[in-house]
C-alpha positions as CSV (number, residue, x, y, z in Angstrom):
1,M,-1.0,6.1,14.3
2,K,0.2,2.9,12.7
3,L,1.4,3.2,9.1
4,E,0.4,0.5,6.8
5,V,2.6,0.2,3.7
6,V,1.0,-2.4,1.5
7,K,3.3,-4.7,-0.5
8,I,2.3,-6.8,-3.5
9,P,2.2,-10.5,-2.6
10,D,5.4,-12.7,-2.9
11,I,8.0,-10.0,-3.5
12,S,10.7,-12.7,-3.8
13,F,10.1,-13.2,-7.5
14,L,12.6,-11.7,-10.0
15,F,10.1,-11.2,-12.9
16,R,6.3,-11.2,-13.3
17,I,3.8,-10.0,-15.9
18,Q,0.1,-9.6,-15.3
19,S,-2.8,-8.4,-17.4
20,H,-6.1,-7.3,-15.9
21,K,-9.4,-5.8,-17.0
22,R,-11.1,-4.1,-14.0
23,G,-13.8,-1.7,-13.1
24,A,-13.3,1.8,-11.7
25,F,-11.6,0.9,-8.5
26,S,-9.0,2.8,-6.4
27,M,-6.2,1.3,-4.4
28,D,-6.9,1.6,-0.7
29,N,-3.4,2.6,0.2
30,K,-0.3,3.9,-1.4
31,H,2.3,1.1,-1.4
32,S,5.8,0.2,-2.4
33,H,7.6,-3.0,-3.4
34,K,11.1,-4.2,-4.2
35,P,10.6,-5.0,-7.9
36,H,10.6,-2.1,-10.4
37,E,7.2,-1.7,-12.1
38,I,6.2,-1.0,-15.7
39,Y,2.5,-0.2,-16.1
40,Y,0.9,0.0,-19.5
41,L,-2.7,1.3,-19.7
42,R,-4.4,-0.5,-22.6
43,N,-7.8,1.1,-22.1
44,G,-9.4,3.7,-20.0
45,Q,-7.9,6.5,-17.8
46,R,-6.5,6.6,-14.3
47,Y,-4.8,8.9,-11.8
48,Y,-1.3,7.6,-11.0
49,F,0.4,8.9,-7.9
50,I,4.2,8.4,-7.9
51,E,6.3,9.7,-5.0
52,D,5.5,13.4,-5.2
53,R,3.7,13.8,-8.5
54,I,0.2,12.9,-9.8
55,Y,-0.3,11.9,-13.4
56,H,-3.6,11.8,-15.3
57,V,-2.8,8.8,-17.5
58,H,-4.7,7.6,-20.6
59,Q,-4.9,4.7,-23.0
60,G,-1.5,4.1,-24.5
61,D,0.5,5.6,-21.6
62,L,3.6,3.7,-20.2
63,I,4.4,4.3,-16.6
64,F,7.8,3.6,-14.9
65,V,7.9,3.1,-11.1
66,P,11.3,2.5,-9.5
67,S,12.0,0.0,-6.8
68,A,10.8,1.0,-3.3
69,V,9.0,4.2,-4.4
70,L,5.6,4.9,-3.0
71,H,2.8,4.9,-5.6
72,R,-0.9,4.5,-6.0
73,T,-3.4,4.3,-8.9
74,T,-7.0,5.6,-8.5
75,A,-10.1,5.9,-10.7
76,A,-10.3,8.9,-13.0
77,D,-13.9,8.1,-14.2
78,N,-16.5,5.4,-13.7
79,R,-15.5,3.3,-16.7
80,D,-13.6,0.0,-16.8
81,H,-9.9,0.0,-17.5
82,E,-7.4,-2.6,-18.8
83,R,-3.7,-2.7,-18.0
84,T,-0.6,-4.8,-18.2
85,V,1.9,-4.7,-15.4
86,I,5.5,-5.9,-15.4
87,Y,7.5,-6.4,-12.2
88,F,11.2,-7.2,-12.2
89,Q,14.3,-6.9,-10.0
90,D,17.8,-5.8,-11.1
91,Q,19.0,-9.4,-10.6
92,F,16.8,-10.6,-13.4
93,L,18.9,-8.8,-16.0
94,E,22.3,-8.7,-14.3
95,D,23.7,-11.7,-16.2
96,L,23.1,-9.9,-19.5
97,I,23.7,-6.3,-18.2
98,P,26.1,-6.1,-15.3
99,D,25.6,-3.2,-12.9
100,I,22.2,-2.6,-14.5
101,A,21.2,-0.2,-11.7
102,N,23.6,2.3,-13.2
103,H,23.0,1.5,-16.8
104,P,21.3,4.1,-19.1
105,I,18.7,1.5,-20.0
106,M,17.1,2.2,-16.6
107,N,16.9,6.0,-17.3
108,R,13.1,6.0,-17.6
109,F,12.8,4.9,-13.9
110,Y,14.9,7.7,-12.6
111,S,14.0,10.7,-14.8
112,E,10.9,12.9,-15.2
113,P,8.3,12.5,-16.3
114,K,7.8,8.9,-15.4
115,V,4.9,8.6,-17.9
116,V,5.6,8.1,-21.6
117,R,2.7,9.0,-23.8
118,L,3.0,6.7,-26.9
119,K,1.9,7.6,-30.4
120,L,-0.3,5.0,-32.1
121,A,2.7,3.5,-34.0
122,D,4.7,3.1,-30.8
123,Q,1.6,1.6,-29.0
124,V,1.6,-1.1,-31.6
125,V,5.3,-1.9,-31.1
126,I,5.0,-1.9,-27.3
127,E,1.8,-4.0,-27.3
128,N,3.5,-6.6,-29.5
129,I,6.4,-6.9,-27.1
130,L,4.0,-7.2,-24.1
131,A,2.1,-9.9,-25.9
132,K,5.3,-11.9,-26.5
133,L,6.3,-11.4,-22.9
134,N,3.0,-12.6,-21.6
135,H,2.9,-15.6,-23.9
136,E,6.5,-16.6,-22.9
137,Y,5.7,-16.1,-19.2
138,Q,2.6,-18.2,-19.3
139,K,3.9,-21.1,-21.5
140,Q,7.4,-21.5,-20.0
141,L,8.9,-22.9,-23.1
142,P,12.5,-24.0,-23.5
143,N,14.8,-21.1,-22.8
144,S,11.9,-18.9,-21.8
145,Q,13.9,-17.2,-19.1
146,L,16.5,-16.0,-21.6
147,Y,13.8,-14.8,-24.1
148,L,11.9,-13.0,-21.3
149,K,15.1,-11.1,-20.5
150,I,15.7,-10.2,-24.2
151,L,12.2,-9.0,-24.6
152,L,12.3,-6.9,-21.4
153,I,15.6,-5.3,-22.6
154,E,14.0,-4.6,-26.0
155,L,11.0,-2.9,-24.2
156,L,13.4,-0.8,-22.1
157,L,15.5,0.2,-25.1
158,I,12.5,1.3,-27.2
159,A,11.0,3.2,-24.2
160,N,14.2,5.1,-23.9
161,R,14.2,6.1,-27.6
162,I,10.7,7.6,-27.5
163,E,10.8,11.3,-27.1
164,P,8.9,12.3,-23.9
165,A,5.9,14.5,-24.4
166,D,5.8,18.0,-23.0
167,A,4.8,17.9,-19.3
168,S,1.6,19.8,-20.1
169,V,0.4,16.7,-22.0
170,Y,-0.2,15.0,-18.6
171,E,-2.5,17.8,-17.4
172,P,-4.9,19.0,-16.5
173,L,-5.5,17.5,-13.1
174,S,-8.8,18.1,-11.4
175,P,-8.6,21.1,-9.0
176,I,-8.4,19.0,-5.9
177,H,-5.7,16.7,-7.4
178,E,-3.7,19.8,-8.4
179,K,-4.0,21.2,-4.9
180,I,-2.9,17.9,-3.3
181,H,-0.1,17.6,-5.9
182,K,1.3,21.0,-4.7
183,I,1.0,20.0,-1.0
184,V,2.8,16.8,-1.6
185,R,5.7,18.5,-3.4
186,Y,5.8,21.1,-0.6
187,L,6.1,18.3,2.0
188,R,8.9,16.6,0.1
189,K,10.9,19.8,0.0
190,N,10.2,20.8,3.7
191,Y,10.0,17.5,5.5
192,Q,12.9,18.5,7.8
193,K,10.9,21.4,9.2
194,P,7.9,21.3,11.7
195,V,4.8,20.8,9.6
196,S,1.2,20.9,10.9
197,L,-2.2,20.4,9.4
198,S,-3.3,23.9,10.4
199,Q,-0.2,25.4,8.8
200,L,-0.7,23.6,5.5
201,A,-4.4,24.5,5.5
202,K,-3.6,28.2,5.9
203,K,-0.8,28.1,3.4
204,F,-2.8,26.4,0.7
205,Y,-6.2,28.2,1.4
206,I,-8.1,25.0,2.3
207,S,-10.0,23.9,5.4
208,Q,-8.2,21.5,7.7
209,Y,-11.1,19.0,7.5
210,Y,-11.2,19.0,3.7
211,L,-7.4,18.9,3.5
212,S,-7.2,15.9,5.8
213,R,-10.0,14.0,4.0
214,M,-8.9,14.7,0.4
215,F,-5.2,14.1,1.1
216,K,-6.1,10.6,2.3
217,A,-8.5,10.1,-0.6
218,V,-5.9,11.1,-3.2
219,T,-2.7,9.7,-1.8
220,G,-3.9,6.7,0.2
221,L,-2.1,7.9,3.3
222,S,-3.0,10.4,6.0
223,L,-0.8,13.5,6.0
224,I,1.1,12.4,9.1
225,E,1.6,8.9,7.6
226,Y,3.0,10.4,4.4
227,L,5.3,12.8,6.2
228,N,6.6,10.0,8.4
229,T,7.2,7.9,5.3
230,I,9.3,10.4,3.5
231,R,11.2,11.3,6.7
232,I,12.0,7.6,7.4
233,Q,13.1,7.1,3.7
234,E,15.6,9.9,4.1
235,A,16.8,8.5,7.4
236,Q,17.4,5.1,5.8
237,K,19.8,6.8,3.3
238,L,21.6,8.7,6.0
239,L,22.0,5.6,8.2
240,T,23.8,3.7,5.4
241,E,25.7,6.5,3.7
242,C,27.2,8.5,6.6
243,D,28.6,8.3,10.1
244,L,26.2,10.7,11.8
245,T,24.7,9.6,15.1
246,I,21.1,8.4,15.3
247,T,20.3,11.6,17.3
248,E,21.8,13.8,14.6
249,I,19.9,11.9,11.8
250,A,16.6,12.1,13.7
251,S,17.0,15.9,13.9
252,M,18.1,16.2,10.2
253,V,14.9,14.5,9.0
254,G,12.5,16.5,11.1
255,Y,12.1,14.7,14.5
256,E,12.7,16.6,17.7
257,S,12.5,13.4,19.8
258,Q,14.9,10.6,19.2
259,T,12.5,8.2,21.0
260,Y,9.6,9.1,18.7
261,F,11.9,8.8,15.7
262,G,13.0,5.3,16.9
263,R,9.4,4.1,17.4
264,T,8.3,5.4,14.0
265,F,11.3,4.0,12.2
266,K,10.7,0.5,13.7
267,R,7.0,0.6,13.0
268,I,7.6,1.4,9.3
269,I,10.8,-0.6,8.6
270,G,10.5,-3.4,11.2
271,L,13.9,-2.7,12.7
272,S,15.3,0.0,15.0
273,P,17.6,2.6,13.4
274,R,20.6,0.9,15.1
275,E,19.5,-2.5,14.0
276,Y,19.0,-1.2,10.4
277,R,22.4,0.4,10.3
278,K,24.1,-2.8,11.7
279,Q,22.3,-5.1,9.3
280,H,23.3,-2.9,6.3
281,L,26.9,-2.7,7.4
282,T,27.1,-6.5,7.8
283,G,25.6,-7.0,4.3
284,H,22.5,-8.9,5.4
285,N,19.9,-6.5,4.4
């Protein structure tokens, strides 16, 4: 089965901000992209699926999605919603904050929960910064690039100062979302082991047909697509961080056949495992 990982158009940009008002739509597929994403829900409510967790987000929530992490947003009700989304790459801020990838200002992207529930006073502050960012991005005034960077840094600083709400604030999920949430977390912890639809259905007391249908509906990927995706992500890390053979890596991430691992890796990444490792080592990735 071919895995489609949808990317947002034109991923070469370093910074972009977009505001939309839309109906109760759901993304067809889970996707990832190179820029980090900051998502602010101005109005309505949504389900936001990030890596191995599902959040029920509401008006005034600020969501942080790191680079290259699978995510998806879906309708939580039949009403319209309004959102503002910022995309940026590390390079956009590196002239002001060297080694930004390891700077504390990026903590929101790499800690849990990835949703910040803002109090009303904080919403006013964040919306004011977003309005300035949007105006500066649209008008492209003298020194706009510098001001955009300053405003983005201000947004990140303020977000880091806000005390995160208790995890229970982001619940409750619907019963089926809660069930899929648990299955996804199980897969991320056990991707190295043989996993089958029948085994999961039995373990989580759900029919195979319903599990298959609802997993796709909630996550945007079939169960096998999701499992392959997290296995290949782990393989990417191993290929660039250690000297294990490709056969050893295939086994470590859950593939009994190196041939199937190689085919799956190339279908998702676009390169064979050997090509990917070589490209990384030569600094061309």
